[in-house]
C-alpha positions as CSV (number, residue, x, y, z in Angstrom):
1,L,57.0,-17.1,-23.5
2,Q,53.4,-19.2,-23.3
3,P,52.9,-22.9,-23.9
4,P,49.7,-23.2,-27.3
5,G,46.2,-23.7,-26.0
6,L,46.0,-27.1,-27.8
7,S,48.7,-28.4,-26.1
8,S,47.3,-28.4,-22.9
9,T,43.4,-29.5,-21.2
10,R,41.8,-26.9,-22.4
11,G,42.1,-28.4,-26.2
12,R,41.9,-31.6,-25.8
13,D,38.4,-32.0,-26.1
14,T,37.8,-29.4,-29.0
15,A,37.7,-30.4,-32.3
16,P,33.4,-30.7,-33.5
17,Q,31.5,-33.3,-34.6
18,P,33.1,-35.0,-36.6
19,R,36.1,-35.0,-35.8
20,P,38.6,-33.1,-37.9
21,A,40.4,-36.0,-40.5
22,A,44.0,-35.1,-39.6
23,L,44.9,-33.0,-36.0
24,R,49.1,-32.5,-36.1
25,A,51.0,-30.7,-33.4
26,G,53.2,-28.3,-35.3
27,A,56.8,-28.4,-34.0
28,G,59.8,-30.4,-33.9
29,G,59.6,-30.6,-37.7
30,G,58.7,-27.1,-39.3
31,R,55.4,-26.6,-40.4
32,A,54.7,-27.9,-43.7
33,G,56.6,-31.7,-42.5
34,N,54.2,-32.5,-39.7
35,R,51.4,-31.9,-41.9
36,E,53.0,-34.1,-43.9
37,L,52.5,-36.7,-41.7
38,G,49.3,-37.0,-41.2
39,L,48.8,-36.5,-45.0
40,P,47.4,-39.9,-46.7
41,R,48.6,-40.3,-49.6
42,G,46.5,-39.0,-51.9
43,L,45.5,-35.8,-50.8
44,T,48.8,-32.3,-51.0
45,A,48.0,-29.3,-49.0
46,T,48.4,-25.3,-49.3
47,S,48.8,-23.6,-46.3
48,D,48.9,-19.8,-47.1
49,R,51.3,-18.0,-45.0
50,S,49.4,-14.5,-45.0
51,T,47.0,-16.2,-42.2
52,W,49.5,-15.6,-39.3
53,S,51.6,-13.6,-38.4
54,L,55.2,-15.0,-37.0
55,P,55.9,-14.0,-34.0
56,P,58.2,-12.3,-33.2
57,V,60.5,-14.7,-31.2
58,F,60.7,-16.9,-34.6
59,D,62.0,-13.2,-36.1
60,L,64.8,-12.6,-33.7
61,V,66.0,-16.3,-34.3
62,R,66.0,-15.6,-37.8
63,S,67.7,-11.7,-37.9
64,V,69.9,-13.1,-35.2
65,G,70.7,-16.6,-36.2
66,D,70.5,-15.2,-39.7
67,V,68.6,-18.1,-40.8
68,A,66.3,-18.7,-43.6
69,T,62.3,-18.8,-43.6
70,E,62.7,-22.1,-45.3
71,D,65.1,-23.5,-42.3
72,L,62.9,-22.0,-39.9
73,E,59.5,-24.0,-41.3
74,R,61.8,-26.7,-41.2
75,T,62.6,-26.7,-37.9
76,L,59.6,-25.1,-35.8
77,N,56.3,-24.5,-35.9
78,C,56.6,-20.6,-36.4
79,G,53.2,-19.4,-34.9
80,G,50.9,-22.5,-36.0
81,G,51.0,-25.2,-33.0
82,M,48.8,-27.1,-34.4
83,V,46.9,-28.1,-37.4
84,A,43.1,-29.2,-37.8
85,I,42.6,-30.9,-41.4
86,T,38.8,-30.9,-42.2
87,A,35.7,-30.8,-44.3
88,A,35.5,-27.3,-45.7
89,S,32.0,-27.4,-44.2
90,D,33.5,-28.1,-41.2
91,A,36.1,-25.0,-40.6
92,D,34.4,-22.5,-40.0
93,K,32.4,-24.7,-36.5
94,A,36.3,-25.9,-35.7
95,I,37.0,-22.1,-35.7
96,A,34.4,-22.2,-33.7
97,T,34.8,-24.6,-31.5
98,L,38.2,-23.3,-30.5
99,A,37.3,-19.7,-30.7
100,A,34.3,-20.5,-27.1
101,R,37.5,-22.5,-25.8
102,G,39.6,-19.8,-25.6
103,V,41.9,-21.4,-28.5
104,E,42.6,-19.0,-31.6
105,A,42.2,-20.4,-33.9
106,W,42.1,-20.0,-37.9
107,S,42.1,-21.4,-41.9
108,A,45.4,-21.8,-43.4
109,G,44.8,-23.5,-46.3
110,V,43.5,-26.1,-48.7
111,V,43.7,-29.9,-49.1
112,T,43.4,-31.3,-53.0
113,T,43.8,-34.3,-54.8
114,A,47.4,-35.0,-54.8
115,G,49.5,-35.4,-58.0
116,P,51.1,-37.9,-59.5
117,K,54.5,-38.4,-57.2
118,Q,52.8,-35.4,-55.6
119,G,50.4,-37.6,-52.5
120,G,51.4,-36.4,-48.8
121,R,52.8,-33.1,-49.4
122,V,51.5,-29.9,-48.6
123,T,53.4,-26.5,-49.8
124,L,53.0,-23.2,-47.8
125,V,52.8,-19.9,-49.9
126,G,52.8,-16.5,-49.6
127,N,54.1,-14.6,-46.7
128,H,53.7,-14.1,-43.0
129,A,51.2,-11.4,-42.3
């Protein structure tokens, strides 16, 4: 296993200007749960699983342990160790800045205004690539 790039020192100063509105680690509460911790109550997010591949170790855990994908996502980061929420206009710059430092990054979804009782929620859609 290889530690994620943003957990190391090379990822600490990679945020472009302006800085992300939220920057959250994806482990210890799962992919959606950790984003919810950093998402303001007036917003909701949709993350598309098809934007990343599930690393083989998570597929092994799922198949050997007979663990449902939803349970994996509630518990583990499933290949997306850090999430930065930026303005849509800053996304390409953020990705390029991280790539220049050897950190893989991609646009995984969108943040929108939340409806009643939806604030702070992250919804995962699609299937892993």
